C-alpha positions as CSV (number, residue, x, y, z in Angstrom):
1,M,-12.4,-6.1,-30.6
2,T,-12.3,-2.5,-30.4
3,T,-16.1,-2.4,-30.3
4,N,-16.1,-4.7,-27.3
5,T,-13.6,-2.5,-25.5
6,M,-15.6,0.6,-26.2
7,D,-18.8,-1.1,-25.0
8,K,-17.0,-2.2,-21.9
9,D,-15.7,1.2,-21.3
10,A,-19.1,2.9,-21.9
11,G,-21.0,0.4,-19.6
12,P,-19.5,1.4,-16.3
13,S,-19.7,5.2,-17.0
14,V,-23.4,4.9,-17.9
15,A,-24.0,2.8,-14.8
16,G,-22.2,5.4,-12.7
17,K,-24.4,8.1,-14.1
18,A,-27.5,6.1,-13.3
19,Q,-26.2,5.7,-9.7
20,D,-25.5,9.5,-9.5
21,N,-29.0,10.2,-10.8
22,D,-30.5,7.9,-8.2
23,Q,-28.4,9.6,-5.5
24,D,-29.4,13.0,-6.8
25,N,-33.1,12.0,-6.7
26,D,-32.6,10.6,-3.2
27,N,-30.9,13.8,-2.1
28,A,-33.6,16.0,-3.7
29,S,-36.5,14.0,-2.1
30,E,-34.7,14.1,1.3
31,I,-34.3,17.9,0.9
32,A,-37.9,18.3,-0.1
33,S,-38.9,16.2,2.9
34,L,-36.8,18.2,5.3
35,R,-38.1,21.4,3.8
36,E,-41.7,20.3,4.4
37,R,-40.9,19.3,8.0
38,L,-39.2,22.7,8.5
39,M,-42.2,24.6,7.1
40,R,-44.6,22.6,9.3
41,A,-42.5,23.3,12.4
42,L,-42.4,27.0,11.5
43,A,-46.2,27.1,11.1
44,E,-46.7,25.2,14.4
45,T,-44.4,27.7,16.1
46,E,-46.3,30.6,14.7
47,N,-49.7,29.1,15.8
48,T,-48.3,28.6,19.3
49,R,-47.1,32.2,19.4
50,R,-50.5,33.5,18.4
51,Q,-52.3,31.3,20.9
52,G,-49.9,32.6,23.6
53,E,-50.6,36.2,22.6
54,R,-54.4,35.6,22.7
55,R,-54.2,33.9,26.1
56,A,-52.0,36.8,27.5
57,Q,-54.5,39.3,26.1
58,D,-57.5,37.4,27.6
59,A,-55.7,37.1,30.9
60,A,-55.0,40.9,31.0
61,Q,-58.5,41.8,29.9
62,Y,-60.5,39.3,32.1
63,A,-58.2,39.0,35.1
64,I,-60.5,40.9,37.4
65,T,-63.6,38.7,36.7
66,N,-63.8,37.0,40.1
67,F,-63.0,40.2,41.9
68,A,-65.6,42.1,40.0
69,R,-68.2,39.5,40.7
70,E,-67.6,39.8,44.4
71,L,-67.6,43.6,44.2
72,L,-71.1,43.5,42.6
73,Q,-72.5,42.6,46.0
74,V,-71.2,45.9,47.4
75,V,-72.8,47.7,44.5
76,D,-76.1,46.0,45.1
77,N,-76.0,47.0,48.8
78,L,-75.2,50.6,48.0
79,H,-78.1,50.7,45.6
80,R,-80.4,49.3,48.3
81,A,-79.1,51.8,50.8
82,I,-79.8,54.7,48.4
83,E,-83.3,53.5,47.6
84,T,-84.2,52.9,51.2
85,G,-82.5,56.2,52.4
86,T,-84.2,58.2,49.7
87,A,-87.6,57.1,50.9
88,D,-86.7,57.8,54.6
89,R,-84.7,61.0,53.9
90,E,-87.4,63.5,54.7
91,A,-88.7,61.6,57.7
92,S,-85.3,61.2,59.5
93,G,-83.2,64.0,58.2
94,T,-80.3,61.8,57.0
95,D,-79.7,63.8,53.8
96,G,-75.9,63.9,54.4
97,L,-75.7,60.2,54.8
98,I,-77.6,59.5,51.6
99,K,-75.4,62.0,49.7
100,G,-72.3,60.2,51.0
101,V,-73.6,56.8,50.0
102,T,-74.6,58.2,46.6
103,A,-71.1,59.6,46.1
104,T,-69.5,56.3,47.0
105,D,-71.8,54.5,44.6
106,R,-70.9,57.0,41.8
107,I,-67.2,56.5,42.4
108,L,-67.5,52.8,42.5
109,S,-69.4,52.8,39.3
110,Q,-66.7,54.9,37.6
111,I,-64.0,52.5,38.8
112,L,-65.9,49.5,37.5
113,T,-66.5,51.2,34.1
114,R,-62.8,52.1,33.9
115,F,-62.0,48.4,34.2
116,G,-64.6,47.3,31.6
117,V,-67.5,46.4,33.8
118,E,-70.8,47.8,32.4
119,E,-74.3,47.5,33.7
120,I,-76.8,45.7,31.4
121,K,-79.7,48.0,30.6
122,A,-82.6,45.5,30.9
123,L,-85.7,47.5,31.8
124,H,-88.3,47.6,29.0
125,Q,-85.9,45.7,26.7
126,P,-86.9,42.4,25.0
127,F,-86.0,39.4,27.2
128,D,-82.6,38.0,26.1
129,P,-81.7,34.7,27.8
130,K,-78.0,35.4,27.1
131,K,-78.1,38.4,29.4
132,H,-81.2,38.0,31.5
133,E,-82.4,35.5,34.0
134,A,-86.2,35.4,34.2
135,V,-87.2,35.1,37.9
136,M,-91.0,35.7,37.5
137,E,-93.6,36.6,34.9
138,T,-96.2,39.3,35.3
139,D,-99.5,40.2,33.7
140,E,-98.7,43.8,33.1
141,I,-100.8,45.0,30.2
142,D,-98.8,48.1,29.3
143,R,-95.7,46.1,28.4
144,P,-95.3,44.0,25.2
145,A,-95.1,40.2,25.8
146,G,-91.6,39.0,26.4
147,S,-90.2,42.3,27.5
148,V,-88.6,43.0,30.8
149,A,-91.2,44.6,33.1
150,Q,-89.0,44.9,36.2
151,V,-85.3,44.5,37.1
152,L,-84.8,42.7,40.5
153,E,-81.0,42.6,40.3
154,N,-78.9,44.4,37.8
155,G,-76.7,42.4,35.4
156,Y,-73.2,43.2,34.3
157,M,-70.8,42.6,31.4
158,L,-67.0,42.5,31.6
159,H,-66.0,43.8,28.2
160,D,-67.9,41.3,25.9
161,R,-68.4,38.6,28.5
162,L,-71.4,38.1,30.8
163,L,-70.3,38.7,34.4
164,R,-73.7,38.3,36.0
165,P,-77.1,38.1,34.3
166,A,-79.8,40.6,35.2
167,R,-82.5,39.0,37.3
168,V,-85.8,40.2,35.8
169,V,-89.6,40.0,35.8
170,V,-90.9,39.3,32.2
171,A,-94.3,40.4,30.8
172,K,-96.5,37.3,30.0
173,P,-98.0,36.9,26.6
174,R,-101.6,38.2,26.7
175,R,-104.4,35.6,26.6
176,P,-107.1,36.1,24.1
177,S,-110.2,37.7,25.8
178,S,-112.4,34.6,25.2
179,Q,-110.1,32.5,27.4
180,A,-109.8,35.2,30.0
181,E,-113.6,35.2,30.5
182,Q,-113.7,31.5,31.1
183,P,-113.2,30.3,34.8
């Protein structure tokens, strides 16, 4: 009888320990699950913060894009006025006017440079479709094929982004002389 009593007494305590172990396992798995969710939420918050910082930096750096594009028309007209005036300077005696327009152009160029707008140097460079827009081709023999022979309209970059492509005339590839002789 004693053995039966001891067995009966041992049974419930072992069963209770099994239930405690199951509860501990459930609690541990729940804690692990919650910890994983917390880590994911923290990572997502950090990614969102970084994206916000990048967007704010881009907005600050490229906020003047539309304004700068519109202002490039003024730059173009100043360049045309200087070119035209330089040719007519001696004939008409408008030296003071040309000096004033040139000074205005210089100041405007300095302001654009200060805000990150840089002119694309295209003349005599290899044609780059990412920065140049080919308007025509020419048969100039003193230029290598595929190089920019003439700039019709200057291109501009805003920091590392294209603001406006340079409109250019590109040197054609030379034809072999046997084809050139045929009509």
